N, C-alpha and C positions, 0 to 999 in steps of 0.2 A: 657301739660295738655290735658288728652283726653276728647272727647264728653262726657257728660252724659246724656243729654237731647234734645228732638226738640218738643216743640209745636206749633202747625197748627192749624189757623181757615180759612176756607173759602180760600187756597190757591190751587191753580190747581184744581186736583180732591179728594182734601182731604177736608171734613166740619170740623171736629173738631179731632185732634188728640194730642197725648202725649206716646212717646218712651220713654224709659231706654234704652242706651246701656252697652256694653261691652268695658273694655277699651283695649280688646283684637281684636276677629275678630268679626265682626257682618255680619250673612248672611242674604239679602233677597232674599225672594222664591214670587213668585208669577205671574198672568198669565200677556199677555202683557194686556198694559193699566191700571194696578192698582199699575201706583204711582214709582214705585221702583227706576229708574233714576230720577224721578222729585224731590223725597225728598235725593238722595244724591247730587243733582244739587243745589238745595237750602241750604244746610247746606255746600255746598263746596263756594255757594258765601258768604255768611256770613262771615266765615272765610277768604279764601282769600279779599276778601275787604276791610279786615281791617289789612292786611299787609303791608309793605313796607313804613310808615310814618317815616319820617326822620327830621333833620333840613331843608332840602330843599322841604320839605314838610311835613308840622306840620300837627299833627293831631288836627283838632276843628270838633265841632258838625255837622258843616255843610259841611267840606272835606271827613267826615265819613259815613255823608248821602250821597252826591253826589258817592263818593266811591262804596258803594252799590247799589245804582241806576243802575250806570253804569256796574256794573256784573252782575247784572240779565238781564240787556237788552241784552249783549254781548252771554250769556252762554242759556238765554233760546229763544233768538231771537225772541221775539211777533212782528206782525205786525209795523213797524215803530218805532220797538225801545218802545212803550208804554207797560208800566209795570201795565197797569192797566188792560191790557190783562191777566193777572195772576190770577188777582182775579177771584176764581171760578164762570162758568157761568153756573152749572149743577142744582142752587138750587137759590132763591131769596135771593141776599144779596148785603153791602154794601162795606164792606171792609174786606181786607185781613189780617191776624196778623202770625207773626212766633217770637219764643222765644228761643234761644239757650243757654245751658250753659253748662260748661266744666269746671276741674278742678279737683285736688286732696285736696289738705289741702287749698288751695284758689279757688275760684271760678271766672270765666269768664263769661261776659252772655252780649247778644247781643238781642234785641226788637226791631221790626219793626212794621209798618203797610202799607197799599196800599190801596185808596180809591178808588171807581169806576171814578174818578176825572182824578184818576193818581199820586195824590200826596203823597210822599210816606216821612214817618215821623219814626225817630228813639225813640224809647220810652225808650233807655237805653244811656248811653256813657259807654262802654266797654275797652275803650285804649287798648293798644295790645294785638292781639290774643295770643301772646306768642309761636305760634309752628305754619310751616310752613303745605298748605294745597296742595294735588297733585289730580287731577283728571284725569284716564287713561280711555279714551274714548272706546269703542268694537271696534272700527276701529284705525287699528295702525297706527303709525304718524311716523316711523323709514322711510318710500321709500318719503313721501312727503316734511323731513325735509328740503332739501336743495331747498334754498330760498324762503319757504313757507312764516317764519317771516315776510319778506319785501313783499313779495306778500300781505299778509293779512295785513298790514298796507295802502297799497296804493289804495288795491282794494276792491270791495265787493263780497265775496265768501260765499258760501253757510256754511262753517264750521263754529259752534258755536266755544264761545273764549277757552273753554276747550282745542282745538287743538293747537292753537297760546302757551295758557301755559304751554301744555307739551312739546313742541317745544321747548321753553325757557328752560325748565328745562332740556331737553336732549344739551343743548350748554353746558354744564357745563364739564369740561376736570375730568380723573379720578384722585382721590386722590390717596398720598402717605405715605408711614411711616405707624405709627400704626392704626389709623384711619380705611385704606386701608385694615389692617390686620382682622378688623373687621369684614369684608364682605365677606372672602373669604369661609366661607363656605355658604354663600347665593351663592355667583358666581360659585362655586363647580358644583353643581345641574344643574342649568341654563345651563354652560357650556357644561356640558357633553351631554344636551339631543340638544343642539344648533350645537354641535361638533367642538367649537371653541371659541375665546375670539370675543366680538364686540367692534372694534375702529373708536371713529371720525379723518376723516382728512381731514384737510380744512372744506370743508363745506358736506361731503360726507361721509354717514356710510357705514362700511366695516366689513364682520364676515370673520376672520383669524384663517383658517384651514388648513395650510399647504400652503396655497395662497389666496390670498385676492380676496371677491367675493364681489361685491357691493350688499346693503343690497335690492336695489329693485329688483333684480334677485332673492333672497329669499324666500320661500313659504312665505303667510302671517304671518301663527303662528308661524315660526321661526321667523321672524322681531317684533310679538310682545315679544316674552321673548327675545329679544335682547334688548329690549326697556327697562325693567324691570333690566335686568343687566346692564345696563347703568348708568339707574337710581340710582341704588344700588353702582357703581363703583365711581360714581363722588359724592356720599356723599348726593344724593336727598333723597332714603328712608332711613333714619338711624336717628333713636333717634326721638322721640317726632313729627315725621312727622303724619299728617292725611292722611292716602291711600283711595282714593275713585276708586274703579274699576269697571267698568261696563261692565258684561258678560264677565271675563277673558278666558271663554272655544272656546269664537267666533274661528274658524279656528283653532282648533287646534286639533293635533289627540290626541283621547282620551288617549293612551299612557304618554303624555305630562299631562295627570291632574294630576297625583300623585304627579308629580313635583312641579304644580303650588300650589295644596294643602299645600306642606311641606313647599314651599317658603313662603309662607301666615304665617305658623304658626311660620318661623322661623324670618321673618319681626316682628312681632307679638313679641315675645319673644325680641325681639332687642327695642322694645319700641314705636313700630309704630301702631297705633292703624288703622284699615283695616276695609272698607265697603267694601263689593263686592256683586252685583246684580248678579244674575245666571239663569238659566233654565235649570242647569246642574245635572242629577242624580250622574253623578260618582264624583264632586266635591263637591257636597252635603253631599253625604256619606261618602265622603274621612274625610271631618270634622267634619261628626257626630260621625266617627269610633274614630276619635282622641281625642275625650270627652268621649265617652263610654268606653273606654281601657285606660285611662291616657297616651296615647303615648309623648313620649319625642319629642322634647320641649314642658311641657305642657303649655298652655296658654289658658286664660278664650274665650270660644266663645259662642254666643248667636244665635240664629235663629228668623226670623221676617218671619210670613206669613202675605202676602198682599194680600185681597180682597174684592170684590165689598160689599156694604149691600144690603140689600135683595132689597131694594126698587130701588138699582141701581145706586143710586144718587151720593152718596159716596166710599170710599175706609177704611177698615176698618184693623187695624194690632195688628197680634197676636204675642206674645212674648215668648218663650220659650229656657231654659239652653239645652235639648235636642231635637233634629230632631221628634224624634218619639212622643214629645208631641206636635206637630203643628197640630190642627185639620184643618188647610188647606195648604193640601202639592200638589197641582197640577201637581207636577213631579212625586211625585209617584203615583197618581191618576190615571195618562197617563200610567203609565208603568204595573200598575195592568190591567187597559181597556187593555192594546193591549193582555197581558196576554191571556185573557181573549177570544180575537179576535182568538188567535192563537189555542186555546183549542177548541174552536168553531169550526175553520178549519182543526182540528185534529180528531176531533170526532163529523161530523155533525148529526145532528140529523136523524132517521128512517124516511124519507120519506113514507114508506109502513104502517110502525106503526101508524104515524099520520093519516093516511086511514079509518085504521081501526074501 
């Protein structure tokens, strides 16, 4: 079930917000500090916290509440794990609220509130979320994989829990049979640009390209693509997963961005709902061209412009089905500003004429 909407009040940098999402790809654009990553992390916490209940760990209203509170604290890492610090500090308020809905024919909803004392309350009883969620941070995790999960459990590390969750997802071995066959289209493009296949041997990752190369000896951008390739190969990124990917362009050569854009579209075509936060001109425009020219595989794509309100106290989000319909696009604005700066350098004003 894809995420349909998120409503937020007084959470982090958001005063009051309601956003409607595409079941395919959702592209978040905005300057630093406008809450793109925070909104993705909030949705991830709400979905991920409701996974994994079973007979040994049954779902109850109290266990669902505890899971959500623990996940918010582990992902956002407020001081001393106090979720009350996630209530907006930029306006005078006492309670933060969030409501997330997902579904097609059926609807799944999770609502919660946090007050200034730190009390978290569930305002709905959602039941099983129905599909896994995965968050890929901007910093790659393949090189740190060896020993990271054990160290994370035993020691205080500066990494938030999205890194632990990602390493746990990476621990799965490759699929076999028909299910693996459906991943071939995704893997081909990734393996071509990586120059080989990624394999987990023991507790360490390698790239096989005629010889085995340890993952930590690879360029960081290659490791990032290798992580996605392994998550596809082990079945994590297949059918009904909700993928949150923060700055997929980080440390990637521009030539790899077209591959990333195509991989995102193939994932969406395979029923993976995708959320990306990006500052990259090439990635946003590759996805925009796919919409404008019906590039196959054709998938629904929606663009979201994050910007500060006029008083600077909260963040507003504009939605558009086409990139050029966004009124707030700081990526394009800066490219235009750079063009103007270059034009002024190429054709400087005639100083003598100015003195006449």
